[in-house]
N, C-alpha and C positions, 0 to 999 in steps of 0.2 A: 504455529509456533513455539506449542505445546507448551503453552505458561501458566495452564489454569487456572487462569484469568475470565473473566465475564466477555466474550466476546465479539464483535461487528464488523456484517460482509456490508461494506458503501457501493455499491452502483454508481460508477461514473456515466458518464453522454456520453463518450466515445463511439463511435459505430466500431465494434467490430466483425470479422464475419462469422466465427467462429467462437460462441462463448461457454460453450462443454465445460472449460476447465473450470470453470464459477463451483462451480457445483459442490469441487474439493477442499471450497475454503469454506464449511459451517459455521454455522455463527450463531451466538440467542437472540442479534434482533435484524435483521437485512431494514440497510436503509438508502431509499433509492435517491437521487440528489439531481432532481431536474428530471433530463433526457433518460436520467441511469432506468425510470419509471420502464419505460422499454425494453432496457437490453432484460435488466434484473427478469419478465414477464418471458422472453424467446428462453433468458438461461433455465427458467421452468422453475421463476421463486414469485412471491411474491411479498412486498413492502411491507413489514408494519408500516416503516411510516417516512410521508416522500414531502423531501425540503428543499425546499428555489422559489427562487418568482417563473417560472412558466416560460422560460425565455427561448430556451432548446429545445430542440425536433424531437416529437418522441416524448414528450410534456408531458406529465396525468394531466387528461382533461380536467375542466371546471369544477369542482362540486362546494359545496360547504363546506367552511373555516371544521375543523373540528372528526371529516370522517369522511370517507368516498360512499357512496352508497353500496353497490357494486363489489367491494372487495374485502369491506371492516379499514381500510390503509388509514393513519393520522395522517391529518394534512400541517406539515407548515409551514405557510404564504410567506415570502420572506420580497421586500420591495425591491420594483426594478435598480433601484440603484444604494448603493450595502457599501459598505467597510469590507466584507470578503466573498471568499468565490460559494456558491453554495456546496460544494467540497469543503471545503473551512467550516461551514456552516454545517454539515453536518462529523465533521469529528469532534467539533466542539458538543455536540449532543451527545453526542457516544460519549465523552469522554466525566462529562457533568455526571449520568449517569453510573457512572463508574465498571463504562466497557473497554477496557485496558488497554484489550489485545483487538487490537484495530486492520485490515484486510479489505484497502480500496481498488479496486475492478472497473473493469474496461473505460480507462482512464490518463494509457497511454497512448501516444502518438494525437494525434489529429491536432489544435492548438498548443505550439506548443512554451507558450507563456503560464496555458493551465500547466502544463507537463511535468516544466521545471516548477512551480505552484505542490504540487501534487508533494513534490520529491523533498520538497524542502519539508512539507509538512511532517513527513518522518519523524523531525531533526522536533517538533515541535509537540508531538505524540512525547519521545521519550524525555523530552525535559518533563517532561506533565505522568511522568509516571510507568505508563505505557510502548506499547514493542506495537510496531506498524511494518505493511511491508503493502508495497503497489506492484499488483500481478496482471499481466496478460501472456496468453495464452505459452509465449515466451519465457518470458523472465519474471524473478521473486527480489523484489531490490528492497534492502531495508536497511536500517542505520543503527551503528552498534559500537558501540567500545567494552573492553576487556575481552572475555571468550567470548565465540559463542562457536556451538557445535552444527555440523548441519548436514546431512547426508545425500549421497550420491541420488537416489531415488528418480526420478526422470532425468532431472537438472545434472548436466557431463559436466558443464564449463562454474569455474567461478572469477572475481576481480573484487578487488579490492582497488576503491573509489576516495582517497582522501575527501575529509570533509572542512578539515583544519591545511592550518598551513604544511604544519608536518604531523605525523605519524610515527611512532615511536618504537623499539621495544616489540616491532611486528615479527610473530612467529606463525608461521604456517607449517600444521602437519598432513599425513593423510594426505596431498594433494601432490604432483608430476612433479610442479617444479616448488620445493621447501624453501624456504624463506627461514632466518635463523637473529632472532636482535638487528631487524634490517629495519631502516630509517625511507618515508616513501612519502619526498614531499607535494603536495596538490599541481597535475600535469604535468609526472611522474606518469610513465606508464610501468611497471615491475610493478605494479598488480592485475595489469590487464588478462584474462584467459590461461588462469592456469586451471585443471582440471584435476577433482575429488576421483582418489580410493579411494572407495566404503564410505569412509566418515572424515569428513575436513574438523582438524581445529586450525576454528584463527580465532588467537590475539593481539589484541590491544595497548597496550602496556601506557600508554602517554598520545591523548586522540582519538576523535573520532572519524568515520567512513562512513562512505557507501559500502555495502556485502552485495553486490550481482549473481544472481545463480541464475545461469541463461541455460536453455535445452544445446 
């Protein structure tokens, strides 16, 4: 994201065949959401903190609250019956401690209710002054308004999905299918599957949208 903000990398519990992509999201703190502990280890990273209720496959082994002896990892054990998901609790932990750039990995696919909830966390993060990305090996999903510049790098495709009923004043430059002062309603597919040439400029003058970059 390149924001200069303190960053947090949060591992979810979704099983992925290849977690090598996670290493490129270098962050100031690594957090495991329950079974995300195992995914972090598979990516070659030892979490600084584990937060969860222990109900996911690959969750951290039982240990005394405060520290796991073999890793020095802090533990926050949550009750099984609670009002937020483990991922949401991790996001709150990061935001409350000033980590405003938040990468959520190993959290796509699997249970679709959790995946959709993770997407709404992007709006939750933005409303609290942060920037978030939901990532897997093929996609990056962010929540934006205003002007955003995105390089093609390994991501060729760009899609804009309105979060509000209508987004207005949409300008797209540096793409195969440019837009000038366009209006896109939620449910329209006008903004889906564009292609980035070098560096794309996305401007949304009114409204908010999910922007998906894909390989």
